[in-house]
N, C-alpha and C positions, 0 to 999 in steps of 0.2 A: 522872614520871621521877625516879629517884634522883639525888641530887647526884653529879656525876662524881667529885668528890673522895672519895666513899665507896666507889667501885667498886674492888675489889681483885681481882686475877687471880693465882691461884697460880703459873702458869707464868712470870709476869713479876716475881715477887719471890724466886724461888729464887736462893740465893747460889752454889750449885755446879752447874755445867752441864757434862756430858760430851758432847762432840760426836762424831757418827759420820759418817765421810766418805761422800759420795754415791757410789752405784754406779749412776747413772742409765742407764749404757750396758750394764747387765747383762741387759737384757730380751731374751734370745735365745729364738727360737722353737725348739720341739722337739716331741717326742711329746706327745700329749694328756695323758699321765701315765704313770708307770712302774708296771707290774704285774708282780709276782714271784709265780709260782704254783709251789708244790712239791707233789708227790704222793708218796704211799707206798702200797704194796699194790697193789690192783687198779686198772688203768687203765680208765677208762670214758669213752665219749663223752658230752659235755654239749651240750644244745641251748640255744638262746638263751632259751627259756622257763624252763629250769632255773636260769639265772643271775640271774633277778629274782624273789625270793621274793614269793609272793602272786599271781603272774601265771600260775601253772600251770593248765592245764585238767585235767578229769577224765581218768584214764588211758585211758578208752575212747573219748575224742573227740579229734579233731585240730584244732589251731588253724587259723584261717583263713589266717594269714600263713605263708609258707614257712619251715620250720625250717632253721637253719643249724647244722650239726654241727661241733663243735670238740673236738679231743682235747687232753689236758693238754700234750702235747709238740708238737702241730701248730701251724701258722701260718696266719693268714688276714689279708688286707689290712684287714679290719674289726675284728680282734680288739681292738686298742688303743682303737678308737673306741667299740665297744659295751661293753667291759668296762673302763671307765675305772678302776674299782676293783672287784675281785671282791666280789660281795655287795651293791654299792650299788644301791639301788632308785631308779628315776626319781622325781624330786621330786613331779611331779604325780600319780603313781600311789600315793603313800603315803596310806593311808586315815586319816581323822581325823574324829571326831564330838565336838564340844565338849561337848554334853550328856552323852554317854556317858562322856567322860573325867571330867567333874565328878562324875558318879554313881559312878565307880570310886574316887574319892578317899576315904580314911578321913575320918570326920566331923571329927576334930580338925585336918585339913589343909585342909578346904574353905574356912574363913575365911582361913587363912594364905595360900592361893594364889588368893584371889579377885581380887587385883590383876592377877596374871599372866593369869588366864583372861579378865578383862574388858578388859585394855589391851594385851597383847602381840599383835603382828600374827600372824594365824593361820598364815601360811606358816612362821613361826618357831616358834610354839607346837607345831605338830605334830611338829617334829623335836627340840624341847627338852622335850617333855612328860615324858620319863623323867628328864631332868636335874633338873628342879625338884622332883622327889619325893625326891631323894637327901638323906641326913641332913645334909650340910653346908649345902644350900640351905634346908632346913627350919629349921636352926639360925639361918641368916642372917635368915630371915623372922621368927623369934621375936624376934631382936634388934631388927629394924625395928619390929615390933609394939610392943615396949616403948618405942621412940622415938616412937611415935604414928602410924607409917605403916601404915595398915590397908587403906583402900579408896580408890578414885578420887576420892571427894568430900572427902577430908581436905585441909586447907588448909596450904600451905607456910608462910604467915604465922603460923598458929597453932602449927605443929609445929616451926618453925625447922629443918627438914630440906629440902634442895634436891636436885633440882627438886621441884615439886609431884608427889604420887604418880601422878597421871594422866599425867605427862610422863616418868616414869622410863624407860618403854619407847618413847619417841617415835622412837628410832632404828629400831625394828622396823616402823615404817610404810613403810619401803622394803622391798618384797617381796624375799624371799631370792633367788628366781630371777632378779630384775632387777638385783641388785647388780653394779656394774661396778668400783667403786673403794671401798676401805676406808681411812678416815683414823682412825688410832689416837690417842686422847687418854689422859689420865691420870685427873684428878679433875674432877667438876663444879665450876663456879664456886660459891664459897661465900658470895657477897654477895647481898643482896636483889635480886630481879627479874632476875637474870642467867641462871642455868641453866634450860634448857628441854628437856634430853634429847638434844641434839646437841653433840658436842664442838666447841669453838672458836666455837660459835654463841651469840648472845644475841638476845632478842626485839627487835623494833623499839621505839624509844624509849629504849633503853639504850645508853650510850656504847660505841662500837666498841672492843673490847679491843686493847691494843698488839700482841699476837701476830697478831691478825686483820688489823690494819693492815699488818703485814709480809707476810702472806699476800696481801692485795690488791696490795701493791707488787710482789710476785713475779709475780702474774698479769699485771699491767700491763706488766712487763718482757718477758714472753713473748707477750702479746697486746696490742700497743700501742693498739688501738681500745677496750680495756676502760676503762670509767669507774667507778672504785670508788664504790659506793653510800654514802649517809650512814648506813646502818644495818648491823647485823652479823648479820642473820637469814639463815642458810644453808639454810633449808628447801627452797628451789628445787633445790639440789643433791641433797637427799634424794629429791625427786620424780624426779630424773634418774638415780637409781641409785647415789648416793654414800652409803655407810654411814658415819656419823660416830659412832664408838663410843668412849666412855670406858671405862677399865679398871675403875674403881669407878663405880657408877651413882648413888650417893647420897653426901651429905656433910652434916655438921651445920653450921648457920649459923655463919660466922666461924671455923670450925675446919678448916683444910685437912688433908686426909688422915685425918679423924676416923673414916671408915668403911672404911678400908683394913684388910686382914687379917681381915675378917669373913666372907668367902666370895665377894665380888663378883669377885675376881680369877680364882678357879677357874671361875666361871660364864662370864665373858667370854672366858676361854681356850677354853671349849667353843663359844662363839659363833664364834670364829675358826676352830675345827675344822669347824664346820658350813659356814662360808663356803668353807673349803678344799675341801669336798666338793661343795657345791651352788651356790656363787656363780656367777652368770651362766648358770645352767641354762636359763633361758627366754629368753635373748637370741637373736636371729636368728643362725644360723650356717650355714644352707644344707645341713645334713646331718641328716636325721631320725633317723639311727642314734644320735646323741649328744644328742638333745633330752631335757631333763630331768636331765642330769648336767653338773655344772659343768666348764667347760673352762679356768678360770683367770680371775683378776681382778687388778687393780692394788692393791697395798698401799702407802700412803704412811706411812712410819714416820719421824717427825721427833723426834729426841732419843734418848738412850740408853734411856729407859724404853720407848718405842714399839718400838725395835729389838729389845729383849728379847722383846716379845710376839710378834714375827713370825719369830724366829730358827729355829723348827723347820719353817717352810714350804718347799715345793719351789720353788726358784727357776727351774726349767724350766717348770713348769706356770703359775706366777704371775710377774708383774713386781713385784719388791719394790724400792722406791726409798727409800733412807735418806739422811738428812742431819741437820745440826744442827736444833735446835728453833727455831721462828720467834720466840721470845721476844726482846725487845730485848737481853737479856744474851748471846744466843748466835747470833742470826740472821746476824751478820757472819762467823761461823765456818763457814759452808757452806750455810745455808738460802738466803740471797739469792744468786741466780744458779744455783740447782740445776737449773732447767729441768724440774721434775717434772710440771707441768701439761701442757705440750706433749708431753713424752715419754710420759706416760700415754695421751694421746689417740692418738698415733702407734701405740702398741702395741695399743690397743683397736680401732683401725680395721683393722689387719692381721688381727686375730683375729675380729672381729665385724662388720666393715663400718662405713661412716660413721655409721649409726644407733646404733652401739655406743659412740660417743664421748660425752664430757660437755661440755655448754656451760658452761664455767667463768665466762663473762662476764655471763650474764643472771641477776641475783639479785633482780629486781623482779617476777617473776611472782606472781600471787596465791597465798597459802598458806592452809591451812585453819585453823591454830591458831598463835598467837604468844604465848600466855600463859605465864607462868613457873611 
């Protein structure tokens, strides 16, 4: 274990902190989402099968399920439920073959994108497959290639880039359709043995960061039975549907913010967009009509940086909780006492039932990987 004196955490040494007031009571329930459809020219009736690309049957055959006809100006009690977003395909019905995808890549990109194909969770890769082929992402991967980040077997100790390449996409081990809560971070920890792909989390054997100690203190205040663990590994939350996403996914050793402005911000903005569309898609909701389409999740945005990342989201569909950052420099400005953990669970229970809540207090379940 590294000497605790050598452990440096970016969020705990920032000299300027802008606090954002909590709006924990803003989680009002409403429609599943707002759909605005405009039509010009010919009005025609659309069937349910028309609204989900790739699910149409041959013109000469009839689907087994009864078709429900909807006009552009008509109304139906199921319209908002079925058409959460016009053109959105159910998550589980999106076709994806990894081998075919790899075969479709230009030869020059196959090596560059090997890490994504090998390590990104498949529920994420199938909806981000086009994003990682965009010029900005290819440019990002060329930059990382020059830094020595090439494949899953590359070593962080040798590269001096954190986290280890195989852990860059650890956050994606939480299946997209099971995401309940998103915690937005900024930069991976830039000291040895700290970052392992989940924001605010460190592997067992590494000193608990000061910000995480404040997070534990807030959980204790909301759930008095909680006993803060001696470690800072939050992988159990990830297994329980909590997406812990940094805005930049890599950093050079000892150089905070060194990989910002290289393309990660655009990519993780896209990840947030994907959660906006499909987060919670496979959680129990008691209505088969909306299965496979996200009905909303909780975003925990602590600090001005995180608030900026979620500013465009629909606060009717999602519960967006903002407060100061848990860093010792700002926690007393609104993080301590924000009530976010209990408020999140109350909202999740109303929307998805008790099984849709997060057990914030149990952090000692076995995890599959703790390496940095």
